[in-house]
LOVEXDO-139016 format. One record per residue (C-alpha): x negated, y, z. Coordinates in nm, 4 decimals, always signed. Example, Ala and Ser with C-alpha at 12.3 -4.5 7.8 and 13.67 -1.06 7.14 Angstrom:
BEGIN
<rec><u>-1.2300</u><v>-0.4500</v><w>+0.7800</w></rec>
<rec><u>-1.3670</u><v>-0.1060</v><w>+0.7140</w></rec>
//
This chain:
BEGIN
<rec><u>-9.6370</u><v>+4.1928</v><w>+10.0885</w></rec>
<rec><u>-9.3903</u><v>+4.4625</v><w>+10.1892</w></rec>
<rec><u>-9.4391</u><v>+4.5668</v><w>+10.5524</w></rec>
<rec><u>-9.2085</u><v>+4.8693</v><w>+10.5509</w></rec>
<rec><u>-8.8733</u><v>+4.8459</v><w>+10.7259</w></rec>
<rec><u>-8.5953</u><v>+4.8421</v><w>+10.4657</w></rec>
<rec><u>-8.2433</u><v>+4.9649</v><w>+10.5295</w></rec>
<rec><u>-7.9659</u><v>+4.8782</v><w>+10.2846</w></rec>
<rec><u>-7.6505</u><v>+5.0860</v><w>+10.2958</w></rec>
<rec><u>-7.3746</u><v>+4.8742</v><w>+10.1464</w></rec>
<rec><u>-7.3464</u><v>+4.4958</v><w>+10.1109</w></rec>
<rec><u>-7.2308</u><v>+4.4854</v><w>+9.7495</w></rec>
<rec><u>-7.3651</u><v>+4.2711</v><w>+9.4677</w></rec>
<rec><u>-7.6611</u><v>+4.4913</v><w>+9.3750</w></rec>
<rec><u>-7.7985</u><v>+4.5301</v><w>+9.7256</w></rec>
<rec><u>-7.7439</u><v>+4.1596</v><w>+9.7814</w></rec>
<rec><u>-7.9374</u><v>+4.0808</v><w>+9.4622</w></rec>
<rec><u>-8.2310</u><v>+4.2952</v><w>+9.5722</w></rec>
<rec><u>-8.2312</u><v>+4.1445</v><w>+9.9193</w></rec>
<rec><u>-8.2153</u><v>+3.7883</v><w>+9.7855</w></rec>
<rec><u>-8.5109</u><v>+3.8663</v><w>+9.5594</w></rec>
<rec><u>-8.7114</u><v>+4.0139</v><w>+9.8446</w></rec>
<rec><u>-8.6463</u><v>+3.7125</v><w>+10.0675</w></rec>
<rec><u>-8.7439</u><v>+3.4767</v><w>+9.7846</w></rec>
<rec><u>-9.0674</u><v>+3.6744</v><w>+9.7491</w></rec>
<rec><u>-9.1436</u><v>+3.6113</v><w>+10.1153</w></rec>
<rec><u>-9.0465</u><v>+3.9418</v><w>+10.2767</w></rec>
<rec><u>-8.9842</u><v>+3.8975</v><w>+10.6483</w></rec>
<rec><u>-8.6052</u><v>+3.9073</v><w>+10.7058</w></rec>
<rec><u>-8.6714</u><v>+4.0930</v><w>+11.0311</w></rec>
<rec><u>-8.7932</u><v>+4.3848</v><w>+10.8187</w></rec>
<rec><u>-8.4516</u><v>+4.4220</v><w>+10.6516</w></rec>
<rec><u>-8.1329</u><v>+4.5725</v><w>+10.7920</w></rec>
<rec><u>-7.7956</u><v>+4.5975</v><w>+10.6171</w></rec>
<rec><u>-7.4863</u><v>+4.8023</v><w>+10.6908</w></rec>
<rec><u>-7.1335</u><v>+4.7652</v><w>+10.5601</w></rec>
<rec><u>-6.8031</u><v>+4.9096</v><w>+10.6787</w></rec>
<rec><u>-6.6477</u><v>+4.5654</v><w>+10.6801</w></rec>
<rec><u>-6.8053</u><v>+4.2861</v><w>+10.8836</w></rec>
<rec><u>-6.6821</u><v>+4.0256</v><w>+10.6371</w></rec>
<rec><u>-6.9738</u><v>+4.0688</v><w>+10.3951</w></rec>
<rec><u>-7.2358</u><v>+4.0943</v><w>+10.6682</w></rec>
<rec><u>-7.2208</u><v>+3.7284</v><w>+10.7711</w></rec>
<rec><u>-7.4157</u><v>+3.6274</v><w>+10.4599</w></rec>
<rec><u>-7.7066</u><v>+3.8483</v><w>+10.5694</w></rec>
<rec><u>-7.6874</u><v>+3.7689</v><w>+10.9394</w></rec>
<rec><u>-7.7157</u><v>+3.3982</v><w>+10.8566</w></rec>
<rec><u>-8.0477</u><v>+3.4767</v><w>+10.6868</w></rec>
<rec><u>-8.1925</u><v>+3.6510</v><w>+10.9894</w></rec>
<rec><u>-8.1343</u><v>+4.0111</v><w>+10.8813</w></rec>
<rec><u>-8.0227</u><v>+4.2865</v><w>+11.1157</w></rec>
<rec><u>-7.6645</u><v>+4.3838</v><w>+11.0341</w></rec>
<rec><u>-7.4347</u><v>+4.6618</v><w>+11.1462</w></rec>
<rec><u>-7.1080</u><v>+4.8287</v><w>+11.0549</w></rec>
<rec><u>-7.2798</u><v>+5.1625</v><w>+11.1272</w></rec>
<rec><u>-7.4700</u><v>+5.3255</v><w>+10.8418</w></rec>
<rec><u>-7.6547</u><v>+5.5551</v><w>+11.0791</w></rec>
<rec><u>-7.7780</u><v>+5.2643</v><w>+11.2923</w></rec>
<rec><u>-7.9371</u><v>+5.1014</v><w>+10.9898</w></rec>
<rec><u>-8.0755</u><v>+5.4312</v><w>+10.8597</w></rec>
<rec><u>-8.2442</u><v>+5.4940</v><w>+11.1951</w></rec>
<rec><u>-8.4442</u><v>+5.1721</v><w>+11.1541</w></rec>
<rec><u>-8.5600</u><v>+5.2293</v><w>+10.7962</w></rec>
<rec><u>-8.8807</u><v>+5.3487</v><w>+10.6334</w></rec>
<rec><u>-8.7027</u><v>+5.2964</v><w>+10.3008</w></rec>
<rec><u>-8.3295</u><v>+5.3517</v><w>+10.2664</w></rec>
<rec><u>-8.1526</u><v>+5.1883</v><w>+9.9711</w></rec>
<rec><u>-7.8141</u><v>+5.3441</v><w>+9.8962</w></rec>
<rec><u>-7.6050</u><v>+5.0759</v><w>+9.7272</w></rec>
<rec><u>-7.2598</u><v>+5.2311</v><w>+9.7435</w></rec>
<rec><u>-7.0211</u><v>+5.3350</v><w>+9.4673</w></rec>
<rec><u>-7.1047</u><v>+5.6617</v><w>+9.2895</w></rec>
<rec><u>-6.7860</u><v>+5.8298</v><w>+9.4127</w></rec>
<rec><u>-6.8850</u><v>+5.7516</v><w>+9.7720</w></rec>
<rec><u>-7.2569</u><v>+5.8256</v><w>+9.7543</w></rec>
<rec><u>-7.2640</u><v>+6.1927</v><w>+9.8484</w></rec>
<rec><u>-7.0192</u><v>+6.1403</v><w>+10.1342</w></rec>
<rec><u>-7.2413</u><v>+5.8602</v><w>+10.2664</w></rec>
<rec><u>-7.5442</u><v>+6.0866</v><w>+10.2254</w></rec>
<rec><u>-7.3692</u><v>+6.3539</v><w>+10.4323</w></rec>
<rec><u>-7.3117</u><v>+6.0952</v><w>+10.7047</w></rec>
<rec><u>-7.6818</u><v>+6.0059</v><w>+10.7007</w></rec>
<rec><u>-7.8161</u><v>+6.3609</v><w>+10.6790</w></rec>
<rec><u>-7.9110</u><v>+6.4071</v><w>+11.0436</w></rec>
<rec><u>-8.0675</u><v>+6.0623</v><w>+11.0719</w></rec>
<rec><u>-8.2738</u><v>+6.1075</v><w>+10.7563</w></rec>
<rec><u>-8.3918</u><v>+6.4493</v><w>+10.8746</w></rec>
<rec><u>-8.5352</u><v>+6.2780</v><w>+11.1823</w></rec>
<rec><u>-8.6808</u><v>+5.9619</v><w>+11.0235</w></rec>
<rec><u>-8.7747</u><v>+6.1009</v><w>+10.6782</w></rec>
<rec><u>-8.7412</u><v>+5.7754</v><w>+10.4805</w></rec>
<rec><u>-8.7993</u><v>+5.7171</v><w>+10.1135</w></rec>
<rec><u>-8.4491</u><v>+5.7083</v><w>+9.9664</w></rec>
<rec><u>-8.3615</u><v>+5.4830</v><w>+9.6723</w></rec>
<rec><u>-8.0224</u><v>+5.5270</v><w>+9.5068</w></rec>
<rec><u>-7.8758</u><v>+5.2619</v><w>+9.2775</w></rec>
<rec><u>-7.5615</u><v>+5.4627</v><w>+9.1978</w></rec>
<rec><u>-7.4937</u><v>+5.5602</v><w>+8.8367</w></rec>
<rec><u>-7.4274</u><v>+5.9223</v><w>+8.7498</w></rec>
<rec><u>-7.5468</u><v>+6.0885</v><w>+9.0724</w></rec>
<rec><u>-7.8607</u><v>+6.2983</v><w>+9.0261</w></rec>
<rec><u>-8.1553</u><v>+6.3097</v><w>+9.2659</w></rec>
<rec><u>-8.0994</u><v>+6.6857</v><w>+9.2947</w></rec>
<rec><u>-7.7417</u><v>+6.6258</v><w>+9.4102</w></rec>
<rec><u>-7.8595</u><v>+6.3766</v><w>+9.6724</w></rec>
<rec><u>-8.1315</u><v>+6.6172</v><w>+9.7891</w></rec>
<rec><u>-7.8763</u><v>+6.8968</v><w>+9.8275</w></rec>
<rec><u>-7.7097</u><v>+6.6828</v><w>+10.0932</w></rec>
<rec><u>-8.0038</u><v>+6.5045</v><w>+10.2579</w></rec>
<rec><u>-8.2446</u><v>+6.7973</v><w>+10.2367</w></rec>
<rec><u>-8.4770</u><v>+6.9466</v><w>+9.9771</w></rec>
<rec><u>-8.7783</u><v>+6.7726</v><w>+10.1346</w></rec>
<rec><u>-8.6397</u><v>+6.4210</v><w>+10.0783</w></rec>
<rec><u>-8.8402</u><v>+6.1831</v><w>+9.8553</w></rec>
<rec><u>-8.5815</u><v>+6.0179</v><w>+9.6300</w></rec>
<rec><u>-8.6030</u><v>+5.7446</v><w>+9.3683</w></rec>
<rec><u>-8.3080</u><v>+5.6857</v><w>+9.1419</w></rec>
<rec><u>-8.2801</u><v>+5.3283</v><w>+9.0170</w></rec>
<rec><u>-8.0524</u><v>+5.1938</v><w>+8.7465</w></rec>
<rec><u>-8.0467</u><v>+4.8114</v><w>+8.7611</w></rec>
<rec><u>-7.7999</u><v>+4.5860</v><w>+8.5792</w></rec>
<rec><u>-7.5868</u><v>+4.2858</v><w>+8.6700</w></rec>
<rec><u>-7.8346</u><v>+4.0129</v><w>+8.5622</w></rec>
<rec><u>-8.0247</u><v>+4.1311</v><w>+8.8704</w></rec>
<rec><u>-7.7858</u><v>+3.9059</v><w>+9.0641</w></rec>
<rec><u>-7.9674</u><v>+3.6030</v><w>+8.9185</w></rec>
<rec><u>-8.3159</u><v>+3.7567</v><w>+8.9281</w></rec>
<rec><u>-8.3129</u><v>+3.8506</v><w>+8.5582</w></rec>
<rec><u>-8.2372</u><v>+4.2211</v><w>+8.5838</w></rec>
<rec><u>-8.3763</u><v>+4.5211</v><w>+8.3990</w></rec>
<rec><u>-8.3955</u><v>+4.8592</v><w>+8.5697</w></rec>
<rec><u>-8.5100</u><v>+5.2121</v><w>+8.5051</w></rec>
<rec><u>-8.6639</u><v>+5.4243</v><w>+8.7820</w></rec>
<rec><u>-8.7028</u><v>+5.7998</v><w>+8.8255</w></rec>
<rec><u>-8.8800</u><v>+5.9675</v><w>+9.1170</w></rec>
<rec><u>-8.8456</u><v>+6.3270</v><w>+9.2267</w></rec>
<rec><u>-9.1604</u><v>+6.5308</v><w>+9.2826</w></rec>
<rec><u>-9.1781</u><v>+6.4461</v><w>+9.6545</w></rec>
<rec><u>-9.2340</u><v>+6.0733</v><w>+9.5974</w></rec>
<rec><u>-9.6020</u><v>+5.9902</v><w>+9.6361</w></rec>
<rec><u>-9.7957</u><v>+5.7176</v><w>+9.4555</w></rec>
<rec><u>-9.7624</u><v>+5.4700</v><w>+9.7399</w></rec>
<rec><u>-9.3881</u><v>+5.5228</v><w>+9.7560</w></rec>
<rec><u>-9.3591</u><v>+5.4800</v><w>+9.3788</w></rec>
<rec><u>-9.5380</u><v>+5.1470</v><w>+9.4036</w></rec>
<rec><u>-9.3187</u><v>+5.0390</v><w>+9.6948</w></rec>
<rec><u>-8.9961</u><v>+5.1403</v><w>+9.5180</w></rec>
<rec><u>-9.0933</u><v>+4.9475</v><w>+9.2053</w></rec>
<rec><u>-9.1830</u><v>+4.6403</v><w>+9.4096</w></rec>
<rec><u>-8.8435</u><v>+4.6494</v><w>+9.5804</w></rec>
<rec><u>-8.6450</u><v>+4.6823</v><w>+9.2571</w></rec>
<rec><u>-8.8608</u><v>+4.4281</v><w>+9.0725</w></rec>
<rec><u>-8.7628</u><v>+4.1690</v><w>+9.3312</w></rec>
<rec><u>-8.4698</u><v>+4.0880</v><w>+9.1028</w></rec>
<rec><u>-8.6109</u><v>+4.1538</v><w>+8.7537</w></rec>
<rec><u>-8.8241</u><v>+4.4086</v><w>+8.5715</w></rec>
<rec><u>-8.8424</u><v>+4.7835</v><w>+8.6253</w></rec>
<rec><u>-8.9866</u><v>+5.0694</v><w>+8.4215</w></rec>
<rec><u>-9.0478</u><v>+5.4319</v><w>+8.5177</w></rec>
<rec><u>-8.9065</u><v>+5.7247</v><w>+8.3216</w></rec>
<rec><u>-9.0587</u><v>+6.0677</v><w>+8.3731</w></rec>
<rec><u>-8.7433</u><v>+6.2706</v><w>+8.3053</w></rec>
<rec><u>-8.4249</u><v>+6.2023</v><w>+8.4987</w></rec>
<rec><u>-8.2137</u><v>+6.2535</v><w>+8.1873</w></rec>
<rec><u>-8.3719</u><v>+5.9347</v><w>+8.0501</w></rec>
<rec><u>-8.1907</u><v>+5.7346</v><w>+8.3186</w></rec>
<rec><u>-7.8834</u><v>+5.7877</v><w>+8.1000</w></rec>
<rec><u>-8.0712</u><v>+5.6177</v><w>+7.8153</w></rec>
<rec><u>-8.1528</u><v>+5.3313</v><w>+8.0535</w></rec>
<rec><u>-7.7822</u><v>+5.3030</v><w>+8.1316</w></rec>
<rec><u>-7.7065</u><v>+5.2792</v><w>+7.7598</w></rec>
<rec><u>-7.9713</u><v>+5.0182</v><w>+7.6764</w></rec>
<rec><u>-7.9762</u><v>+4.8157</v><w>+7.9997</w></rec>
<rec><u>-7.7334</u><v>+4.9223</v><w>+8.2724</w></rec>
<rec><u>-7.4170</u><v>+4.8845</v><w>+8.0645</w></rec>
<rec><u>-7.5672</u><v>+4.6574</v><w>+7.8014</w></rec>
<rec><u>-7.4917</u><v>+4.3149</v><w>+7.9528</w></rec>
<rec><u>-7.1261</u><v>+4.3851</v><w>+7.8739</w></rec>
<rec><u>-7.2174</u><v>+4.4494</v><w>+7.5095</w></rec>
<rec><u>-7.3687</u><v>+4.1035</v><w>+7.4831</w></rec>
<rec><u>-7.0757</u><v>+3.9445</v><w>+7.6653</w></rec>
<rec><u>-6.8423</u><v>+4.1143</v><w>+7.4178</w></rec>
<rec><u>-7.0435</u><v>+3.9905</v><w>+7.1198</w></rec>
<rec><u>-7.0547</u><v>+3.6393</v><w>+7.2652</w></rec>
<rec><u>-6.6780</u><v>+3.6456</v><w>+7.3229</w></rec>
<rec><u>-6.6224</u><v>+3.7303</v><w>+6.9591</w></rec>
<rec><u>-6.8667</u><v>+3.4674</v><w>+6.8340</w></rec>
<rec><u>-6.7172</u><v>+3.1947</v><w>+7.0514</w></rec>
<rec><u>-6.3645</u><v>+3.2884</v><w>+6.9478</w></rec>
<rec><u>-6.4533</u><v>+3.2768</v><w>+6.5789</w></rec>
<rec><u>-6.6436</u><v>+2.9488</v><w>+6.6194</w></rec>
<rec><u>-6.3289</u><v>+2.7975</v><w>+6.7685</w></rec>
<rec><u>-6.1254</u><v>+2.9226</v><w>+6.4732</w></rec>
<rec><u>-6.3822</u><v>+2.7582</v><w>+6.2465</w></rec>
<rec><u>-6.3112</u><v>+2.4261</v><w>+6.4179</w></rec>
<rec><u>-6.5526</u><v>+2.3856</v><w>+6.7095</w></rec>
<rec><u>-6.4132</u><v>+2.2964</v><w>+7.0494</w></rec>
<rec><u>-6.4365</u><v>+2.5746</v><w>+7.3136</w></rec>
<rec><u>-6.7059</u><v>+2.4036</v><w>+7.5220</w></rec>
<rec><u>-6.9392</u><v>+2.3442</v><w>+7.2280</w></rec>
<rec><u>-6.8726</u><v>+2.6873</v><w>+7.0793</w></rec>
<rec><u>-6.9704</u><v>+2.8573</v><w>+7.4043</w></rec>
<rec><u>-7.2744</u><v>+2.6353</v><w>+7.4620</w></rec>
<rec><u>-7.4113</u><v>+2.7005</v><w>+7.1140</w></rec>
<rec><u>-7.3532</u><v>+3.0761</v><w>+7.1244</w></rec>
<rec><u>-7.4973</u><v>+3.1224</v><w>+7.4723</w></rec>
<rec><u>-7.8051</u><v>+2.9090</v><w>+7.4061</w></rec>
<rec><u>-7.8682</u><v>+3.0924</v><w>+7.0807</w></rec>
<rec><u>-7.8514</u><v>+3.4265</v><w>+7.2616</w></rec>
<rec><u>-8.0848</u><v>+3.2996</v><w>+7.5332</w></rec>
<rec><u>-8.3235</u><v>+3.1421</v><w>+7.2838</w></rec>
<rec><u>-8.3398</u><v>+3.4557</v><w>+7.0708</w></rec>
<rec><u>-8.4217</u><v>+3.6668</v><w>+7.3772</w></rec>
<rec><u>-8.6926</u><v>+3.4261</v><w>+7.4893</w></rec>
<rec><u>-8.8376</u><v>+3.4193</v><w>+7.1390</w></rec>
<rec><u>-8.8671</u><v>+3.7985</v><w>+7.1470</w></rec>
<rec><u>-9.0365</u><v>+3.7820</v><w>+7.4875</w></rec>
<rec><u>-9.2821</u><v>+3.5144</v><w>+7.3736</w></rec>
<rec><u>-9.4314</u><v>+3.7004</v><w>+7.0785</w></rec>
<rec><u>-9.5822</u><v>+4.0338</v><w>+6.9787</w></rec>
<rec><u>-9.3898</u><v>+4.0181</v><w>+6.6507</w></rec>
<rec><u>-9.1566</u><v>+4.3145</v><w>+6.6069</w></rec>
<rec><u>-8.7798</u><v>+4.2710</v><w>+6.5984</w></rec>
<rec><u>-8.7371</u><v>+4.3528</v><w>+6.2305</w></rec>
<rec><u>-8.9902</u><v>+4.0857</v><w>+6.1328</w></rec>
<rec><u>-8.8238</u><v>+3.8272</v><w>+6.3555</w></rec>
<rec><u>-8.4919</u><v>+3.9079</v><w>+6.1897</w></rec>
<rec><u>-8.6446</u><v>+3.8852</v><w>+5.8427</w></rec>
<rec><u>-8.8054</u><v>+3.5513</v><w>+5.9281</w></rec>
<rec><u>-8.4568</u><v>+3.4038</v><w>+5.9760</w></rec>
<rec><u>-8.3111</u><v>+3.5729</v><w>+5.6692</w></rec>
<rec><u>-8.3709</u><v>+3.3689</v><w>+5.3547</w></rec>
<rec><u>-8.2847</u><v>+3.5545</v><w>+5.0316</w></rec>
<rec><u>-7.9403</u><v>+3.4509</v><w>+4.9145</w></rec>
<rec><u>-7.8795</u><v>+3.2454</v><w>+5.2279</w></rec>
<rec><u>-7.6140</u><v>+3.2358</v><w>+5.4971</w></rec>
<rec><u>-7.7941</u><v>+3.4711</v><w>+5.7364</w></rec>
<rec><u>-7.8370</u><v>+3.7334</v><w>+5.4667</w></rec>
<rec><u>-7.4665</u><v>+3.7096</v><w>+5.3872</w></rec>
<rec><u>-7.3725</u><v>+3.7592</v><w>+5.7522</w></rec>
<rec><u>-7.6096</u><v>+4.0530</v><w>+5.8025</w></rec>
<rec><u>-7.4874</u><v>+4.2209</v><w>+5.4846</w></rec>
<rec><u>-7.1317</u><v>+4.1896</v><w>+5.6115</w></rec>
<rec><u>-7.2282</u><v>+4.3405</v><w>+5.9480</w></rec>
<rec><u>-7.3961</u><v>+4.6339</v><w>+5.7770</w></rec>
<rec><u>-7.1051</u><v>+4.6926</v><w>+5.5407</w></rec>
<rec><u>-6.8707</u><v>+4.6956</v><w>+5.8399</w></rec>
<rec><u>-7.0804</u><v>+4.9642</v><w>+6.0120</w></rec>
<rec><u>-7.2028</u><v>+4.7497</v><w>+6.3005</w></rec>
<rec><u>-7.5209</u><v>+4.9586</v><w>+6.3357</w></rec>
<rec><u>-7.3267</u><v>+5.2807</v><w>+6.3809</w></rec>
<rec><u>-7.0724</u><v>+5.1144</v><w>+6.6076</w></rec>
<rec><u>-7.3469</u><v>+5.0026</v><w>+6.8459</w></rec>
<rec><u>-7.5121</u><v>+5.3446</v><w>+6.8374</w></rec>
<rec><u>-7.1792</u><v>+5.5157</v><w>+6.9057</w></rec>
<rec><u>-7.1151</u><v>+5.2873</v><w>+7.2021</w></rec>
<rec><u>-7.4520</u><v>+5.3708</v><w>+7.3544</w></rec>
<rec><u>-7.3893</u><v>+5.7423</v><w>+7.3038</w></rec>
<rec><u>-7.0507</u><v>+5.7017</v><w>+7.4731</w></rec>
<rec><u>-7.2221</u><v>+5.5413</v><w>+7.7730</w></rec>
<rec><u>-7.4641</u><v>+5.8361</v><w>+7.7956</w></rec>
<rec><u>-7.1793</u><v>+6.0871</v><w>+7.7689</w></rec>
<rec><u>-6.9864</u><v>+5.9137</v><w>+8.0463</w></rec>
<rec><u>-7.2941</u><v>+5.9109</v><w>+8.2723</w></rec>
<rec><u>-7.3257</u><v>+6.2854</v><w>+8.2236</w></rec>
<rec><u>-6.9561</u><v>+6.3300</v><w>+8.3012</w></rec>
<rec><u>-6.9960</u><v>+6.1282</v><w>+8.6214</w></rec>
<rec><u>-7.2798</u><v>+6.3557</v><w>+8.7351</w></rec>
<rec><u>-7.0592</u><v>+6.6596</v><w>+8.6713</w></rec>
<rec><u>-6.7721</u><v>+6.4981</v><w>+8.8608</w></rec>
<rec><u>-6.9997</u><v>+6.4244</v><w>+9.1565</w></rec>
<rec><u>-7.1137</u><v>+6.7876</v><w>+9.1592</w></rec>
<rec><u>-6.7545</u><v>+6.9157</v><w>+9.1538</w></rec>
<rec><u>-6.6643</u><v>+6.6756</v><w>+9.4314</w></rec>
<rec><u>-6.9055</u><v>+6.8540</v><w>+9.6621</w></rec>
//
């Protein structure tokens, strides 16, 4: 059970998802504090027994672990605000902001700051998230374990040993829920054009997506074999897959993932210029 005092900067969806997961796992609400500029979002947390404040520095002063859940464009400014407090309390810092490097955060908070960069995704809001984690060299083994426990409160988490691989995590997990939503939109739309009513079209497409994912999770069988098991020679599935391949779907998906990586790198450069 987590005994450390946790301070969450920002009351947005991702911090809320992590907090909800921690409370569901039995973490004492008195060990969690949340700050947000606007009081409006803080009522949700106050009702659950958490300490709340409109002051980031007040929450940071209470924390052994500080989770920065603000927008990437705001992160370094918030870090500057917290610099003096963090110098005094020396917390483990976890950032969930895309495109801002641990080195950039350390330049503001101090070179001796242990920092974990986390890249969760939106299914975290229902406890089904997937996240990548990177730790700078100042994070010790106990802090690594603690950081992973915190992030896994709302899904799974894996460590990467090079920070550049967080961009790959963004491409395959962070941004990826939108890929599946886009595919489902297209499938539902076409099913309607083929004659199904909207409710049934959506139900069938969504359940098929969910069932396919659970099938993958339930077996050691590789993805190619699972695909081949559904693909009878000369059948409907083979016809559909051949059409996808002829249309360049493979390369389209790869190009989209590369575009996500490129944009993450651009965001890091923009954050650096902003300082």
